[in-house]
MMTF fields as JSON, N, C-alpha, C and O atoms, coordinates in Angstrom:
{
  "mmtfVersion": "1.0.0",
  "mmtfProducer": "UNKNOWN",
  "numBonds": 303,
  "numAtoms": 304,
  "numGroups": 76,
  "numChains": 1,
  "numModels": 1,
  "chainsPerModel": [1],
  "groupsPerChain": [76],
  "chainIdList": ["A"],
  "bondAtomList": [4, 2, 8, 6, 12, 10, 16, 14, 20, 18, 24, 22, 28, 26, 32, 30, 36, 34, 40, 38, 44, 42, 48, 46, 52, 50, 56, 54, 60, 58, 64, 62, 68, 66, 72, 70, 76, 74, 80, 78, 84, 82, 88, 86, 92, 90, 96, 94, 100, 98, 104, 102, 108, 106, 112, 110, 116, 114, 120, 118, 124, 122, 128, 126, 132, 130, 136, 134, 140, 138, 144, 142, 148, 146, 152, 150, 156, 154, 160, 158, 164, 162, 168, 166, 172, 170, 176, 174, 180, 178, 184, 182, 188, 186, 192, 190, 196, 194, 200, 198, 204, 202, 208, 206, 212, 210, 216, 214, 220, 218, 224, 222, 228, 226, 232, 230, 236, 234, 240, 238, 244, 242, 248, 246, 252, 250, 256, 254, 260, 258, 264, 262, 268, 266, 272, 270, 276, 274, 280, 278, 284, 282, 288, 286, 292, 290, 296, 294, 300, 298],
  "bondOrderList": [1, 1, 1, 1, 1, 1, 1, 1, 1, 1, 1, 1, 1, 1, 1, 1, 1, 1, 1, 1, 1, 1, 1, 1, 1, 1, 1, 1, 1, 1, 1, 1, 1, 1, 1, 1, 1, 1, 1, 1, 1, 1, 1, 1, 1, 1, 1, 1, 1, 1, 1, 1, 1, 1, 1, 1, 1, 1, 1, 1, 1, 1, 1, 1, 1, 1, 1, 1, 1, 1, 1, 1, 1, 1, 1],
  "groupList": [{"groupName": "MET", "atomNameList": ["N", "CA", "C", "O"], "elementList": ["N", "C", "C", "O"], "formalChargeList": [0, 0, 0, 0], "bondAtomList": [1, 0, 2, 1, 3, 2], "bondOrderList": [1, 1, 2], "singleLetterCode": "M", "chemCompType": "L-PEPTIDE LINKING"}, {"groupName": "LYS", "atomNameList": ["N", "CA", "C", "O"], "elementList": ["N", "C", "C", "O"], "formalChargeList": [0, 0, 0, 0], "bondAtomList": [1, 0, 2, 1, 3, 2], "bondOrderList": [1, 1, 2], "singleLetterCode": "K", "chemCompType": "L-PEPTIDE LINKING"}, {"groupName": "ARG", "atomNameList": ["N", "CA", "C", "O"], "elementList": ["N", "C", "C", "O"], "formalChargeList": [0, 0, 0, 0], "bondAtomList": [1, 0, 2, 1, 3, 2], "bondOrderList": [1, 1, 2], "singleLetterCode": "R", "chemCompType": "L-PEPTIDE LINKING"}, {"groupName": "HIS", "atomNameList": ["N", "CA", "C", "O"], "elementList": ["N", "C", "C", "O"], "formalChargeList": [0, 0, 0, 0], "bondAtomList": [1, 0, 2, 1, 3, 2], "bondOrderList": [1, 1, 2], "singleLetterCode": "H", "chemCompType": "L-PEPTIDE LINKING"}, {"groupName": "PRO", "atomNameList": ["N", "CA", "C", "O"], "elementList": ["N", "C", "C", "O"], "formalChargeList": [0, 0, 0, 0], "bondAtomList": [1, 0, 2, 1, 3, 2], "bondOrderList": [1, 1, 2], "singleLetterCode": "P", "chemCompType": "L-PEPTIDE LINKING"}, {"groupName": "ASN", "atomNameList": ["N", "CA", "C", "O"], "elementList": ["N", "C", "C", "O"], "formalChargeList": [0, 0, 0, 0], "bondAtomList": [1, 0, 2, 1, 3, 2], "bondOrderList": [1, 1, 2], "singleLetterCode": "N", "chemCompType": "L-PEPTIDE LINKING"}, {"groupName": "GLU", "atomNameList": ["N", "CA", "C", "O"], "elementList": ["N", "C", "C", "O"], "formalChargeList": [0, 0, 0, 0], "bondAtomList": [1, 0, 2, 1, 3, 2], "bondOrderList": [1, 1, 2], "singleLetterCode": "E", "chemCompType": "L-PEPTIDE LINKING"}, {"groupName": "LEU", "atomNameList": ["N", "CA", "C", "O"], "elementList": ["N", "C", "C", "O"], "formalChargeList": [0, 0, 0, 0], "bondAtomList": [1, 0, 2, 1, 3, 2], "bondOrderList": [1, 1, 2], "singleLetterCode": "L", "chemCompType": "L-PEPTIDE LINKING"}, {"groupName": "ILE", "atomNameList": ["N", "CA", "C", "O"], "elementList": ["N", "C", "C", "O"], "formalChargeList": [0, 0, 0, 0], "bondAtomList": [1, 0, 2, 1, 3, 2], "bondOrderList": [1, 1, 2], "singleLetterCode": "I", "chemCompType": "L-PEPTIDE LINKING"}, {"groupName": "ALA", "atomNameList": ["N", "CA", "C", "O"], "elementList": ["N", "C", "C", "O"], "formalChargeList": [0, 0, 0, 0], "bondAtomList": [1, 0, 2, 1, 3, 2], "bondOrderList": [1, 1, 2], "singleLetterCode": "A", "chemCompType": "L-PEPTIDE LINKING"}, {"groupName": "PHE", "atomNameList": ["N", "CA", "C", "O"], "elementList": ["N", "C", "C", "O"], "formalChargeList": [0, 0, 0, 0], "bondAtomList": [1, 0, 2, 1, 3, 2], "bondOrderList": [1, 1, 2], "singleLetterCode": "F", "chemCompType": "L-PEPTIDE LINKING"}, {"groupName": "SER", "atomNameList": ["N", "CA", "C", "O"], "elementList": ["N", "C", "C", "O"], "formalChargeList": [0, 0, 0, 0], "bondAtomList": [1, 0, 2, 1, 3, 2], "bondOrderList": [1, 1, 2], "singleLetterCode": "S", "chemCompType": "L-PEPTIDE LINKING"}, {"groupName": "GLY", "atomNameList": ["N", "CA", "C", "O"], "elementList": ["N", "C", "C", "O"], "formalChargeList": [0, 0, 0, 0], "bondAtomList": [1, 0, 2, 1, 3, 2], "bondOrderList": [1, 1, 2], "singleLetterCode": "G", "chemCompType": "PEPTIDE LINKING"}, {"groupName": "VAL", "atomNameList": ["N", "CA", "C", "O"], "elementList": ["N", "C", "C", "O"], "formalChargeList": [0, 0, 0, 0], "bondAtomList": [1, 0, 2, 1, 3, 2], "bondOrderList": [1, 1, 2], "singleLetterCode": "V", "chemCompType": "L-PEPTIDE LINKING"}, {"groupName": "THR", "atomNameList": ["N", "CA", "C", "O"], "elementList": ["N", "C", "C", "O"], "formalChargeList": [0, 0, 0, 0], "bondAtomList": [1, 0, 2, 1, 3, 2], "bondOrderList": [1, 1, 2], "singleLetterCode": "T", "chemCompType": "L-PEPTIDE LINKING"}, {"groupName": "ASP", "atomNameList": ["N", "CA", "C", "O"], "elementList": ["N", "C", "C", "O"], "formalChargeList": [0, 0, 0, 0], "bondAtomList": [1, 0, 2, 1, 3, 2], "bondOrderList": [1, 1, 2], "singleLetterCode": "D", "chemCompType": "L-PEPTIDE LINKING"}, {"groupName": "TYR", "atomNameList": ["N", "CA", "C", "O"], "elementList": ["N", "C", "C", "O"], "formalChargeList": [0, 0, 0, 0], "bondAtomList": [1, 0, 2, 1, 3, 2], "bondOrderList": [1, 1, 2], "singleLetterCode": "Y", "chemCompType": "L-PEPTIDE LINKING"}, {"groupName": "TRP", "atomNameList": ["N", "CA", "C", "O"], "elementList": ["N", "C", "C", "O"], "formalChargeList": [0, 0, 0, 0], "bondAtomList": [1, 0, 2, 1, 3, 2], "bondOrderList": [1, 1, 2], "singleLetterCode": "W", "chemCompType": "L-PEPTIDE LINKING"}],
  "groupTypeList": [0, 1, 2, 3, 4, 5, 6, 7, 8, 5, 7, 9, 10, 11, 12, 7, 0, 13, 7, 13, 14, 7, 14, 12, 9, 8, 7, 10, 7, 10, 14, 15, 10, 16, 11, 5, 2, 13, 17, 12, 1, 5, 2, 16, 8, 7, 9, 12, 8, 10, 7, 8, 16, 9, 13, 16, 2, 11, 16, 2, 0, 11, 7, 14, 8, 2, 2, 11, 1, 9, 6, 6, 12, 12, 6, 6],
  "groupIdList": [1, 2, 3, 4, 5, 6, 7, 8, 9, 10, 11, 12, 13, 14, 15, 16, 17, 18, 19, 20, 21, 22, 23, 24, 25, 26, 27, 28, 29, 30, 31, 32, 33, 34, 35, 36, 37, 38, 39, 40, 41, 42, 43, 44, 45, 46, 47, 48, 49, 50, 51, 52, 53, 54, 55, 56, 57, 58, 59, 60, 61, 62, 63, 64, 65, 66, 67, 68, 69, 70, 71, 72, 73, 74, 75, 76],
  "secStructList": [7, 7, 7, 7, 2, 2, 2, 2, 2, 2, 2, 2, 2, 2, 2, 2, 2, 2, 2, 2, 2, 2, 2, 2, 2, 2, 2, 2, 2, 2, 1, 7, 6, 6, 6, 6, 6, 1, 7, 6, 2, 2, 2, 2, 2, 2, 2, 2, 2, 2, 2, 2, 2, 2, 2, 2, 2, 2, 2, 2, 2, 2, 2, 2, 2, 2, 2, 2, 2, 2, 2, 2, 2, 2, 2, 7],
  "xCoordList": [15.372, 16.386, 15.827, 14.635, 16.684, 16.264, 15.996, 16.563, 15.113, 14.852, 15.991, 16.638, 16.211, 17.233, 16.756, 15.565, 17.635, 17.224, 16.532, 15.627, 16.955, 16.296, 14.835, 13.983, 14.557, 13.181, 12.327, 11.178, 12.893, 12.164, 11.904, 10.826, 12.899, 12.726, 11.658, 10.834, 11.667, 10.66, 9.258, 8.318, 9.12, 7.808, 7.347, 6.172, 8.252, 7.897, 7.502, 6.521, 8.256, 7.942, 6.607, 5.825, 6.341, 5.07, 3.902, 2.882, 4.052, 2.988, 2.748, 1.603, 3.815, 3.686, 2.994, 2.138, 3.355, 2.738, 1.249, 0.449, 0.884, -0.53, -1.294, -2.368, -0.73, -1.392, -1.496, -2.527, -0.429, -0.425, -1.434, -2.184, -1.46, -2.381, -3.833, -4.715, -4.095, -5.468, -5.902, -7.042, -4.989, -5.298, -5.563, -6.491, -4.758, -4.979, -6.315, -7.016, -6.673, -7.957, -9.113, -10.077, -9.02, -10.072, -10.159, -11.255, -9.008, -9.006, -9.681, -10.475, -9.371, -9.959, -11.431, -12.188, -11.846, -13.252, -14.174, -15.289, -13.725, -14.652, -14.373, -15.12, -13.322, -13.046, -12.86, -12.926, -12.631, -12.38, -10.886, -10.508, -10.053, -8.608, -8.218, -8.597, -7.477, -7.024, -8.192, -8.044, -9.317, -10.468, -10.251, -10.921, -9.321, -9.039, -8.149, -8.048, -7.5, -6.631, -7.169, -6.967, -7.845, -8.404, -9.898, -10.297, -10.722, -12.156, -12.892, -12.325, -14.16, -15.02, -14.621, -14.204, -14.764, -14.48, -12.999, -12.651, -12.136, -10.702, -10.392, -9.469, -11.151, -10.967, -11.272, -10.551, -12.343, -12.73, -11.742, -11.456, -11.229, -10.237, -8.965, -8.41, -8.509, -7.295, -7.494, -6.604, -8.649, -8.938, -8.985, -8.515, -9.549, -9.581, -8.194, -7.906, -7.332, -5.949, -5.247, -4.521, -5.464, -4.873, -5.367, -4.576, -6.664, -7.209, -6.662, -6.317, -6.584, -6.051, -4.598, -4.191, -3.822, -2.423, -2.301, -1.428, -3.161, -3.122, -3.445, -2.811, -4.42, -4.769, -3.619, -3.267, -3.036, -1.906, -0.728, -0.125, -0.41, 0.719, 0.445, 1.356, -0.791, -1.155, -0.997, -0.51, -1.411, -1.28, 0.187, 0.548, 1.028, 2.45, 3.074, 3.936, 2.639, 3.159, 2.758, 3.569, 1.523, 1.079, 1.818, 2.12, 2.112, 2.902, 4.299, 4.813, 4.911, 6.25, 6.239, 7.13, 5.238, 5.142, 4.918, 5.561, 4.003, 3.742, 4.976, 5.282, 5.685, 6.881, 7.966, 8.625, 8.144, 9.173, 8.783, 9.653, 7.499, 7.072, 7.27, 7.663, 6.997, 7.195, 8.672, 9.028, 9.535, 10.975, 11.473, 12.339, 10.95, 11.344, 10.885, 11.606, 9.687, 9.174, 9.937, 10.089, 10.424, 11.168, 12.588, 13.179, 13.145, 14.542, 14.69, 15.785, 13.626, 13.73, 13.885, 13.984],
  "yCoordList": [21.898, 20.87, 19.641, 19.349, 18.945, 17.755, 16.6, 16.516, 15.721, 14.519, 13.528, 13.486, 12.748, 11.712, 10.605, 10.294, 10.003, 8.954, 7.769, 7.167, 7.436, 6.333, 6.638, 5.75, 7.889, 8.289, 8.177, 7.74, 8.57, 8.462, 7.0, 6.659, 6.142, 4.718, 4.14, 3.335, 4.545, 4.074, 4.495, 3.703, 5.739, 6.21, 5.475, 5.127, 5.239, 4.513, 3.079, 2.567, 2.43, 1.069, 1.013, 0.086, 1.99, 2.034, 2.184, 1.508, 3.071, 3.246, 1.989, 1.633, 1.319, 0.07, -1.0, -1.728, -1.098, -2.089, -1.815, -2.747, -0.553, -0.208, -0.675, -1.265, -0.405, -0.847, -2.37, -2.904, -3.059, -4.522, -5.121, -6.027, -4.625, -5.201, -4.862, -5.696, -3.675, -3.349, -4.216, -4.678, -4.433, -5.302, -6.722, -7.371, -7.21, -8.549, -8.665, -9.664, -7.658, -7.684, -7.699, -8.444, -6.889, -6.858, -8.19, -8.684, -8.778, -10.082, -11.154, -11.944, -11.184, -12.202, -11.954, -12.903, -10.694, -10.406, -10.582, -11.083, -10.18, -10.072, -11.007, -10.987, -11.827, -12.756, -14.163, -14.371, -15.112, -16.477, -16.813, -17.976, -15.799, -15.968, -16.866, -16.59, -17.922, -18.892, -19.568, -19.988, -19.675, -20.296, -21.784, -22.363, -22.409, -23.816, -24.014, -25.135, -22.955, -23.074, -22.348, -22.801, -21.237, -20.468, -20.324, -19.689, -20.901, -20.881, -20.541, -20.554, -20.243, -19.957, -18.699, -17.701, -18.781, -17.607, -17.232, -16.091, -18.171, -17.857, -16.782, -15.99, -16.746, -15.698, -14.327, -13.362, -14.246, -12.971, -12.547, -11.36, -13.511, -13.199, -12.666, -11.662, -13.331, -12.893, -11.512, -10.665, -11.286, -9.977, -8.901, -7.784, -9.232, -8.289, -7.939, -6.78, -8.944, -8.699, -7.794, -6.876, -8.054, -7.198, -5.756, -4.818, -5.578, -4.226, -3.516, -2.336, -4.229, -3.629, -3.21, -2.131, -4.061, -3.72, -2.522, -1.675, -2.445, -1.307, -0.005, 1.02, -0.043, 1.159, 1.544, 2.719, 0.558, 0.816, 1.415, 2.393, 0.831, 1.302, 2.713, 3.54, 2.995, 4.339, 5.357, 6.466, 4.975, 5.866, 6.171, 7.324, 5.147, 5.346, 6.217, 7.049, 6.024, 6.817, 8.289, 9.185, 8.529, 9.91, 10.57, 11.761, 9.803, 10.365, 10.755, 11.803, 9.923, 10.221, 11.48, 12.321, 11.612, 12.798, 14.049, 15.073, 13.973, 15.132, 15.528, 16.712, 14.523, 14.8, 15.469, 16.407, 14.987, 15.584, 17.003, 17.862, 17.255, 18.613, 19.548, 20.701, 19.056, 19.882, 20.183, 21.291, 19.201, 19.437, 20.42, 21.242, 20.354, 21.294, 22.692, 23.662, 22.805, 24.121, 24.722, 25.942, 23.908, 24.397, 24.807, 25.601, 24.287, 24.602, 25.895, 26.454, 26.376, 27.596, 28.848, 29.948],
  "zCoordList": [0.222, 0.181, -0.53, -0.445, -1.215, -1.951, -0.988, 0.102, -1.435, -0.657, -0.848, -1.894, 0.171, 0.116, -0.829, -0.832, -1.626, -2.569, -1.891, -2.468, -0.673, 0.035, 0.325, 0.28, 0.622, 0.89, -0.378, -0.324, -1.503, -2.764, -3.138, -3.626, -2.904, -3.179, -2.267, -2.703, -1.006, -0.053, -0.481, -0.408, -0.924, -1.372, -2.627, -2.744, -3.555, -4.771, -4.445, -4.985, -3.569, -3.177, -2.442, -2.652, -1.586, -0.87, -1.833, -1.692, -2.813, -3.806, -4.611, -4.889, -4.984, -5.728, -4.881, -5.384, -3.609, -2.738, -2.526, -2.445, -2.437, -2.309, -3.547, -3.438, -4.723, -5.96, -6.054, -6.462, -5.676, -5.755, -4.782, -5.147, -3.551, -2.576, -2.903, -2.699, -3.399, -3.814, -4.992, -5.045, -5.934, -7.066, -6.599, -7.081, -5.667, -5.124, -4.42, -4.579, -3.644, -2.953, -3.953, -3.777, -4.986, -6.007, -6.731, -6.998, -7.052, -7.72, -6.866, -7.375, -5.581, -4.725, -4.43, -4.225, -4.406, -4.113, -5.319, -5.175, -6.494, -7.617, -8.79, -9.769, -8.724, -9.814, -9.252, -8.04, -10.132, -9.665, -9.7, -9.839, -9.575, -9.543, -8.368, -7.23, -8.627, -7.627, -6.905, -5.757, -7.545, -6.885, -6.624, -5.77, -7.348, -7.093, -5.862, -5.363, -5.36, -4.194, -2.968, -1.841, -3.175, -2.062, -2.32, -3.296, -1.464, -1.707, -0.413, 0.68, -0.582, 0.564, 1.306, 0.718, 2.628, 3.457, 3.454, 3.759, 3.118, 3.067, 2.029, 2.22, 0.934, -0.083, 0.503, 0.251, 1.284, 1.875, 2.964, 3.119, 3.71, 4.735, 4.088, 4.534, 3.046, 2.344, 1.712, 1.781, 1.102, 0.517, 1.597, 1.382, 2.753, 3.87, 4.366, 4.663, 4.456, 4.869, 3.856, 4.236, 2.578, 1.544, 1.678, 1.574, 1.906, 2.038, 3.272, 3.212, 4.383, 5.607, 5.402, 5.834, 4.747, 4.513, 3.568, 3.756, 2.565, 1.641, 2.367, 2.119, 3.253, 4.022, 4.947, 5.048, 5.621, 6.511, 5.744, 6.186, 4.613, 3.804, 3.277, 3.232, 2.882, 2.418, 3.539, 3.318, 4.744, 5.896, 6.186, 6.419, 6.173, 6.42, 5.338, 5.622, 4.106, 3.0, 3.173, 2.94, 3.575, 3.766, 4.929, 4.871, 5.989, 7.091, 6.634, 7.025, 5.814, 5.308, 4.463, 4.582, 3.613, 2.753, 3.593, 3.365, 4.57, 5.429, 6.233, 6.373, 6.764, 7.554, 6.694, 7.142, 5.479, 4.636, 4.203, 4.059, 3.998, 3.666, 4.842, 4.662, 6.06, 7.243, 7.461, 7.861, 7.199, 7.326, 6.283, 6.58, 5.079, 4.019, 4.373, 4.142, 4.932, 5.313, 6.467, 6.528, 7.387, 8.542, 8.222, 8.954, 7.153, 6.814, 6.047, 5.984, 5.472, 4.651, 5.491, 4.948]
}
């Protein structure tokens, strides 16, 4: 059975958010991006929050994919 369009949009949005948050974490950890506004330990805290959110979002995305595969396998 085909996936519902909302599910596909959710997966695409989740993948995009993972990429954006990982990019943000890398920018804050390894470059001087926004160094005039966020400095010191606040940069590391913000990068940590971005990384935690990326891991959380990846986990939720993998659960959605596994659940939809299990539903497809059960319907056949």
